[in-house]
C-alpha positions in Angstrom: -10.0 34.7 -46.7 -9.0 33.2 -50.0 -5.4 33.0 -49.0 -6.2 31.4 -45.6 -8.6 28.9 -47.2 -6.0 28.0 -49.9 -3.3 27.5 -47.2 -5.7 25.4 -45.1 -6.6 23.3 -48.1 -3.0 22.8 -48.9 -2.2 21.8 -45.3 -5.1 19.3 -45.2 -4.1 17.7 -48.4 -0.3 17.6 -47.7 -1.0 16.0 -44.3 -3.8 13.7 -45.5 -6.0 15.0 -42.7 -9.2 13.0 -42.2 -10.8 15.2 -39.6 -11.6 18.9 -39.3 -12.7 20.9 -36.3 -14.1 24.4 -36.7 -14.6 26.4 -33.5 -17.3 29.0 -33.7 -17.8 29.4 -30.0 -17.9 32.9 -28.7 -18.1 34.2 -32.2 -20.4 37.2 -32.6 -20.5 36.9 -36.4 -19.4 39.1 -39.2 -19.6 38.4 -42.9 -21.6 35.3 -43.9 -19.8 35.1 -47.2 -16.4 34.5 -45.5 -17.7 31.1 -44.2 -19.2 30.4 -47.6 -15.8 31.0 -49.3 -14.1 28.8 -46.7 -16.6 26.0 -47.3 -16.1 26.2 -51.1 -12.4 25.5 -50.6 -12.8 22.9 -47.9 -15.0 20.7 -50.1 -12.0 20.2 -52.3 -10.1 18.4 -49.6 -10.0 14.7 -50.7 -8.6 13.3 -47.5 -11.3 14.5 -45.2 -13.8 11.9 -44.0 -16.9 13.6 -45.2 -19.2 11.0 -43.7 -18.2 11.7 -40.0 -14.9 13.7 -39.8 -16.1 17.3 -39.7 -17.1 18.9 -36.4 -18.2 22.5 -35.6 -18.2 23.7 -32.0 -21.0 26.1 -31.1 -22.3 27.7 -27.9 -24.8 30.4 -26.6 -22.4 33.1 -27.8 -22.4 31.9 -31.4 -24.4 34.6 -33.2 -25.3 36.1 -36.5 -23.0 35.1 -39.4 -21.1 32.6 -37.2 -24.4 30.8 -36.4 -25.4 30.9 -40.0 -22.0 29.5 -41.0 -22.5 26.7 -38.5 -25.8 25.8 -40.1 -24.2 26.1 -43.5 -21.3 23.8 -42.6 -23.8 21.3 -41.2 -25.5 21.2 -44.6 -22.6 21.6 -47.0 -19.8 19.8 -45.1 -21.9 17.2 -43.3 -20.5 18.7 -40.1 -21.6 17.4 -36.7 -22.4 20.3 -34.4 -21.1 19.9 -30.8 -21.6 22.1 -27.8 -24.6 24.2 -26.7 -27.5 25.8 -28.6 -26.6 29.1 -30.2 -27.7 32.5 -28.8 -30.4 33.1 -31.5 -32.2 31.4 -34.3 -30.2 30.8 -37.6 -33.0 32.1 -39.9 -33.4 35.8 -39.9 -32.0 39.1 -41.0 -28.2 39.5 -40.9 -25.2 41.1 -42.6 -25.2 44.6 -41.3 -25.0 47.7 -43.4 -24.6 51.3 -42.1 -24.8 54.9 -43.2 -24.5 58.3 -41.6 -27.4 60.8 -41.6 -26.1 64.0 -43.3 -27.6 66.5 -40.9 -27.3 64.8 -37.5 -24.3 62.7 -38.3 -26.0 59.8 -36.5 -24.8 56.4 -37.8 -27.6 54.0 -38.5 -27.3 50.2 -39.1 -29.7 47.8 -40.7 -29.7 44.2 -41.7 -29.2 43.8 -45.4 -30.2 40.1 -46.0 -32.7 37.5 -44.9 -31.3 34.0 -44.5 -33.4 30.9 -44.1 -31.9 27.8 -42.8 -33.5 24.8 -41.0 -36.9 26.2 -40.1 -37.5 23.3 -37.6 -35.1 25.1 -35.2 -37.1 28.1 -34.4 -35.3 29.7 -31.4 -31.7 28.5 -31.8 -29.4 26.2 -33.8 -29.1 23.1 -31.7 -26.1 20.9 -31.6 -26.1 17.2 -32.7 -24.2 16.5 -29.5 -25.1 18.7 -26.5 -22.3 19.1 -24.0 -22.7 21.8 -21.4 -19.7 23.8 -20.1 -19.8 24.1 -16.3 -18.4 26.8 -14.2 -15.9 24.2 -12.8 -14.8 23.4 -16.4 -14.3 27.1 -17.0 -12.3 27.7 -13.7 -10.2 24.6 -14.3 -9.7 25.4 -18.0 -11.2 22.2 -19.2 -12.9 21.9 -22.5 -15.3 18.9 -22.4 -16.7 19.8 -25.8 -13.3 19.6 -27.6 -12.4 16.5 -25.5 -15.6 14.8 -26.7 -14.6 15.5 -30.3 -11.0 14.2 -29.8 -12.3 11.0 -28.2 -14.8 10.5 -31.0 -12.0 10.8 -33.5 -9.9 8.4 -31.6 -12.7 5.9 -31.4 -13.0 5.5 -35.2 
């Protein structure tokens, strides 16, 4: 992740990018700290419009660490969340660990850490701008959520 984050930061700075779109839709999660390391690099991008130039796309298949990263980006990067509510609440146990029982060889998993984000959002992480994806959008390969962001950027 460090190499990718460094390359992304270099690209942003070299191109004087003012806006950043992070797409976490249909992301089941993984390692919460990957997003944290990415955010630590991104805050060094001087050209980004930190007041209103960072967007994070979320939907009802944004889970676990991806959902926590979306909440984290909203706080640390002043990101505007766009899309649909996530598939679960952001506060809770995450970051899976596993081990194998020695006699039965059954593999067990457990959540290693408890994360607490915005407690006012009990059942999901809600977007700042809600845009539903319809079946017709899906069939016609239209992305109204991304189009909204691009129009918002153009209107500035």
